[in-house]
BADRENMAR-889023 format. One line per 5 residues: number of its first residue (from 1); for each residue x negated, y negated, z negated of C-alpha. Coordinates in pm, 1 decimal, always signed. Each point is the difference from the previous one (the first is absolute). Layout:
# residues N
NUM> X,Y,Z | ...
This chain:
# residues 368
1> -1882.4,-1362.5,+254.3 | +16.0,+357.6,+96.8 | -183.1,+121.0,-305.8 | -111.3,+357.8,-42.5 | -7.3,-34.4,-382.4
6> +258.4,+662.2,-388.5 | +310.6,+1036.4,-135.6 | -25.8,+240.8,-120.8 | -17.3,+31.7,-379.8 | -263.7,+247.6,-116.1
11> +53.8,+205.4,-313.8 | -249.0,+206.1,-199.1 | +81.9,+369.8,-32.3 | -98.2,+160.7,-330.1 | -131.1,+350.2,+64.7
16> +129.8,+244.4,-255.5 | -280.9,+178.4,-186.0 | +30.5,+369.8,-67.0 | +34.7,+40.1,-377.4 | -44.2,+378.8,+2.7
21> -309.0,+105.4,+201.8 | +20.7,+328.2,+182.0 | -177.5,+299.6,-165.8 | -205.3,+242.9,+207.4 | +109.7,+358.3,-17.4
26> -266.9,+255.5,-107.2 | +41.5,+198.7,+319.0 | -108.2,-301.8,+205.7 | -337.5,-45.8,-179.5 | -276.3,+120.4,+233.2
31> -286.6,+35.5,-255.7 | +79.3,+255.5,-272.7 | -275.6,-148.8,-215.0 | +201.6,-318.1,-38.4 | +282.6,+182.1,-170.4
36> +13.9,-32.4,-373.1 | +70.2,+309.3,-196.5 | +292.7,+21.9,-233.7 | -237.4,+31.3,-292.2 | -167.6,-333.6,+86.3
41> +331.2,-173.0,+30.1 | +142.2,+148.7,-317.2 | -320.3,-36.3,-205.2 | +61.3,-60.1,-372.1 | -6.2,-363.6,-101.7
46> -226.3,-112.5,-281.1 | +231.5,-142.3,-262.3 | -276.4,-221.0,-138.6 | -44.9,-177.6,+330.4 | +367.2,-57.2,+72.1
51> +146.8,-347.0,+10.0 | +356.2,-51.0,-109.4 | +199.9,-195.4,+254.7 | +240.5,-239.2,-170.1 | +276.9,-142.6,+218.6
56> +3.0,-381.0,+5.7 | +238.6,-172.4,-234.1 | +275.4,-231.1,+113.1 | -213.1,-309.9,-58.8 | -305.5,+117.6,+194.2
61> -65.3,-103.8,+364.3 | -194.8,+182.1,+265.0 | -164.0,-267.7,+216.7 | -87.3,+258.9,+263.4 | +363.0,+35.9,+106.5
66> +96.1,-369.0,-3.9 | +97.2,-131.2,+345.7 | +75.2,-344.4,+135.2 | +321.3,-49.7,+191.0 | -97.3,-99.2,+357.1
71> +103.0,-345.7,+116.9 | +296.0,+3.9,+237.1 | -106.6,-155.6,+330.5 | +244.6,-240.3,+162.6 | +51.2,-60.8,+370.2
76> -192.9,-325.7,-31.6 | -312.5,+191.2,-105.9 | +45.3,+270.1,+263.4 | +12.7,-242.8,+295.3 | -373.7,-15.5,+61.2
81> -32.1,-32.2,+379.1 | +127.0,-232.8,+271.5 | +197.7,+283.8,+154.8 | +186.5,+72.7,-322.9 | +61.3,-370.6,-52.5
86> +141.4,-31.9,+350.5 | +229.7,+298.6,-42.5 | +139.8,-113.5,-335.8 | +12.8,-379.6,+42.4 | -28.8,-77.7,+372.7
91> -309.3,-217.9,-53.7 | -290.0,+90.6,+225.8 | -290.1,-9.8,-245.8 | -109.8,-100.7,-347.9 | -162.3,-321.1,+126.4
96> +342.7,-134.2,+96.7 | +158.8,+131.4,-318.4 | -268.3,-161.7,-217.0 | +52.0,-333.1,+177.8 | +375.6,+13.7,-62.5
101> -57.1,+74.0,-369.6 | -255.7,-278.4,-28.9 | +233.7,-259.1,+153.9 | +292.8,+121.3,-209.8 | -198.4,-25.8,-324.4
106> -103.5,-354.2,+95.1 | +360.0,-123.0,-6.1 | +179.8,+248.6,-224.6 | -207.7,+100.9,-299.8 | +149.1,+216.6,-273.7
111> +93.9,-207.0,-303.6 | +46.1,+303.6,-223.9 | -131.3,+351.9,-34.0 | +158.0,+229.2,+258.2 | +9.0,+377.4,+20.4
116> -119.0,-15.9,+363.4 | -253.1,-246.5,+136.6 | +81.0,-228.9,+293.1 | -193.7,+230.1,+229.2 | +199.0,+301.0,-115.9
121> +332.5,-183.1,+30.5 | -74.5,-107.8,+357.3 | -84.2,+359.5,+88.4 | +320.7,+115.9,-170.9 | +207.1,-246.1,+204.1
126> -161.4,+88.3,+333.6 | +32.5,+371.7,-74.1 | +372.5,-54.4,-50.5 | +24.9,-178.1,+335.5 | -208.4,+256.6,+189.8
131> +145.9,+320.1,-146.1 | +341.6,-110.8,-136.0 | -45.7,+232.8,-297.5 | +243.4,-17.7,-291.4 | -85.8,-194.7,-313.2
136> -16.6,+327.4,-192.8 | -265.9,+134.4,+236.1 | -193.8,-325.9,+5.6 | +7.5,-17.7,-380.2 | -146.4,+349.4,-20.0
141> -269.6,-79.4,+256.2 | -108.4,-319.0,-177.9 | +38.9,+125.4,-357.7 | +288.8,-229.5,-96.5 | +373.4,+32.0,-54.4
146> +242.7,-31.0,+293.7 | +150.2,-317.6,-150.4 | -343.8,-161.7,-27.7 | -80.9,+99.2,+358.5 | +322.8,-164.0,+119.8
151> -63.1,-313.2,-208.4 | -355.1,-40.6,+133.4 | +114.2,+41.7,+360.4 | +280.1,-255.5,-34.9 | -236.1,-249.5,-165.7
156> -274.1,+38.2,+260.2 | +211.5,-29.6,+316.0 | +61.9,-379.1,+2.7 | -353.9,-75.1,-121.8 | -175.6,+214.6,+260.2
161> +232.3,-137.2,+268.5 | -119.1,-355.1,-75.5 | -363.3,+110.1,+10.3 | +30.6,+179.3,+336.8 | +242.2,-233.1,+178.5
166> -282.0,-225.2,+135.8 | -111.6,+297.5,+211.4 | +310.2,-49.8,+216.4 | -86.7,-313.0,+197.5 | +156.9,-139.7,+316.9
171> -305.4,-69.9,+220.0 | -49.6,-301.2,+220.5 | +13.1,+11.2,+377.9 | -379.0,-27.5,+14.8 | -45.8,+301.0,-228.8
176> +244.5,+201.6,+208.4 | -181.6,-86.3,+321.8 | -338.2,+103.7,-142.6 | +140.1,+340.5,-102.4 | +207.8,+91.7,+305.0
181> +5.8,+371.0,+93.9 | -40.2,+111.4,+359.9 | +358.5,+126.2,+14.0 | +118.5,-361.1,-49.1 | -195.9,-148.9,+289.4
186> +330.1,-54.0,+183.6 | +138.0,-194.4,-298.4 | -268.3,-255.8,-83.7 | +253.5,-238.2,-156.0 | +123.3,+266.7,-237.3
191> +4.5,-87.6,-374.0 | +190.6,+267.2,-192.2 | +195.1,+324.4,+48.6 | +323.0,+16.5,-198.5 | +185.0,+308.5,-111.8
196> +236.8,+102.3,-277.5 | -64.9,+297.1,-225.5 | +258.4,+160.1,-226.5 | -49.8,+177.3,-332.2 | +254.1,+254.2,-120.3
201> +134.0,-64.0,-351.0 | +225.0,+191.0,-234.6 | +367.0,-75.9,+37.7 | +119.3,-255.8,-259.0 | +315.1,+52.2,-203.5
206> +145.4,-337.9,+98.9 | +198.4,+13.0,+325.0 | -93.5,-360.1,+87.7 | -369.4,+84.0,-14.9 | +55.8,+309.1,+212.7
211> +160.7,-213.5,+269.9 | -282.8,-257.2,-5.2 | -272.4,+264.0,+12.9 | +158.5,+235.8,+252.3 | -192.8,+16.9,+327.3
216> +196.2,+89.8,+313.4 | -326.9,+80.8,+177.6 | -122.9,+242.0,-268.9 | +347.7,+109.0,-117.5 | -125.6,-32.0,-354.7
221> -59.4,-240.3,-290.8 | -318.1,-194.7,+78.0 | -206.8,-307.8,-80.3 | -127.9,-185.6,+305.4 | -317.1,-203.7,+56.9
226> -121.7,-187.3,+305.9 | -374.7,+37.0,+45.3 | -235.4,-190.5,+226.0 | -316.1,+164.7,+131.8 | -295.5,-161.8,+172.5
231> -138.2,+140.1,+328.9 | -280.7,+162.8,-199.7 | +246.7,+188.6,-219.8 | -5.1,-204.9,-321.0 | +326.2,-68.9,-182.1
236> +25.0,-379.9,+8.0 | +357.6,-68.2,-106.3 | +260.7,+156.2,-231.2 | +354.0,-130.8,-29.4 | +218.9,+5.4,-307.6
241> +182.6,+331.4,-54.7 | +349.1,+38.2,+144.2 | +271.6,+258.8,-23.3 | +15.7,+244.9,+288.7 | +311.6,-172.8,+132.5
246> -196.4,-312.4,+101.7 | -83.5,-22.6,+369.3 | -346.3,-65.6,+141.1 | +119.2,-335.5,+134.8 | +128.3,-118.8,-338.2
251> -322.1,+96.1,-176.3 | -209.1,-179.4,+265.0 | +205.1,-318.3,-21.6 | -3.0,-12.3,-379.9 | -371.8,+79.3,-21.7
256> -88.3,-329.5,+171.3 | -297.1,+174.5,+160.2 | +59.1,-202.8,+316.0 | -129.7,-309.3,-179.6 | -346.7,+158.6,-24.1
261> -33.1,+21.6,+378.3 | -125.6,-267.0,+239.7 | +259.6,-117.0,+257.0 | -87.9,+43.8,+367.8 | -302.1,+207.8,-96.1
266> +73.9,+307.0,-217.2 | +193.9,+314.2,+86.1 | +154.6,+270.5,-216.6 | +65.6,+361.2,+90.3 | +312.0,+180.1,-123.1
271> +212.6,+302.3,+80.7 | +348.3,+1.3,+147.2 | +166.8,-43.7,-340.2 | -119.7,-360.9,-27.2 | +257.1,-197.6,+198.6
276> -166.1,-334.9,-75.1 | -21.8,-160.8,+341.8 | +193.6,-310.0,-107.7 | -219.7,-88.1,-300.1 | -321.2,+67.5,+195.9
281> +118.8,-227.2,+279.4 | +87.7,-266.8,-255.5 | -352.2,+4.7,-149.4 | -164.3,+55.5,+343.1 | -164.7,+326.2,-104.7
286> -51.1,+271.2,+261.5 | +181.7,+326.1,-69.1 | -151.4,+327.9,+119.9 | +251.2,+283.5,-16.4 | +66.2,+319.1,+199.2
291> +250.7,-67.5,+281.1 | +362.7,+109.7,-38.9 | +172.9,+223.5,+250.2 | +321.9,-197.4,-40.9 | +225.0,+106.5,+288.3
296> -283.7,+140.1,+211.6 | -48.5,+373.5,+51.3 | -379.6,-32.5,-33.6 | -272.9,-255.9,-48.7 | -175.3,-162.6,+291.2
301> -365.5,+79.6,+67.4 | -111.0,-329.4,-159.0 | +213.9,+61.3,-306.5 | -132.3,+355.6,-32.8 | -360.7,-121.8,+8.8
306> +76.9,-270.1,-258.5 | +178.2,+256.2,-217.9 | -305.7,+229.6,+6.7 | -236.3,-285.3,-91.8 | +220.1,-108.3,-290.7
311> +29.9,+357.8,-124.7 | -379.9,+38.9,+12.7 | -43.9,-313.3,-209.4 | +287.2,+60.2,-243.5 | -126.0,+343.9,-99.5
316> -234.8,-167.9,-249.9 | +279.0,-130.5,-220.0 | +144.6,+350.8,-6.9 | -336.1,+126.8,-121.0 | -1.3,-266.6,-272.8
321> +346.8,+106.3,-111.4 | -117.4,+360.8,-9.0 | -280.9,-99.0,-233.0 | +253.6,-162.1,-231.7 | +202.7,+319.6,-9.5
326> -305.7,+199.0,-113.0 | +97.1,-127.6,-343.4 | +272.4,+241.3,-101.9 | +183.9,-259.8,-206.5 | +95.3,-158.9,+336.6
331> +44.6,+318.3,+202.4 | +239.5,+162.2,-247.4 | +309.1,-138.5,-171.6 | -85.2,-293.0,-221.6 | +151.3,+10.8,-346.5
336> +275.1,-259.5,-31.0 | -162.4,-136.1,-318.3 | -303.1,-101.0,+210.0 | +200.6,-193.7,+261.0 | -38.2,-335.6,-186.3
341> -378.8,+49.2,+25.3 | -7.5,+128.4,+357.8 | -160.2,-320.9,+129.5 | -295.4,+36.8,-239.7 | -31.3,+366.2,+98.5
346> -2.5,-83.8,+370.2 | -255.4,-280.6,-41.5 | -240.1,+223.2,-196.2 | +21.8,+283.7,+252.6 | -34.9,-237.1,+298.0
351> -308.9,-158.7,-154.7 | -157.8,+340.6,-60.3 | +81.0,+93.0,+361.0 | -189.6,-310.7,+114.7 | -297.7,+113.9,-208.9
356> -10.6,+341.3,+166.2 | -201.4,+91.0,+307.8 | +95.3,-198.5,+314.3 | +251.9,+141.4,+244.7 | -214.2,-85.1,+301.9
361> -370.9,+64.4,+46.3 | -232.7,-293.6,+72.0 | -38.0,+116.0,+360.1 | +374.8,-50.6,+58.1 | -21.8,-379.4,-29.6
366> -63.6,-254.6,+272.6 | -353.2,-138.6,-0.5 | -34.3,-373.5,-49.9
């Protein structure tokens, strides 16, 4: 399912024409024969052959000086290449973008005339996620008012989230085995890598909300998600959003992800923050986690080797999280007004990340 299914905005510069052409000075004329004498220039005019020039009246029009106001190009019309599409929306190419629009129009057709088409509104939404521009700027770029830009974005978020959510699928054990990278050859029973990612948000006015969203780890107000990544680097699981105060263990237990695993067969890989030994033992799921120092001064040779192997495998989920943070709406401080829709935002961005180029090359996978 690892599909490979898009920024610079160019502007036309109007060259100013010189209204008053330069006149050659007489001293610079090389051929004296080309000079006109004063008598020729000031020759008497025949009054019978003169034509009286009458200035045009107020009702007359000179068609020669009529001009058409050029059409103002919007960002939608200026994004003409895959590179520009990728820089502004995060989507690799127009083939993927066209497929998303086609599927969206199949389930959510416009029932009334809209200022922007579905295609334009999807591009507007993804541009907001990728660049985190203000509504004023986005309105100017798409030729609409800031209020209309905000309204379109809020309307499109839940709809596009439903369309793209099927791209986040928890694969079966067979599918995992067929797509096992070389770096996981020591962990053949591995099923999913778990990690928590935090998104900074603006501080709310309510003290109760500040307490719930305050993260001791980040020392800031955050929203927290638990993500699951397959060995090949695809995002396969997204938990519900939590305040930054929630621990990794609480999120794991409430997610009920353990019910998707096969007892006595599957293994999960986590970092040291997931203290979930008891629940894994209860469901008979193998837990792969870097060893703790505890009261020891250093790790044993076996523990050091295991730690290196786990670190080599876990680096892929870090790369997936980095791809999520390419979207500036997640890497900066999320507006508090968008917190109720943060789950839709995260699903859309995760789905687009799955549609991007694979993290690992084909040569990095175990041959069947």
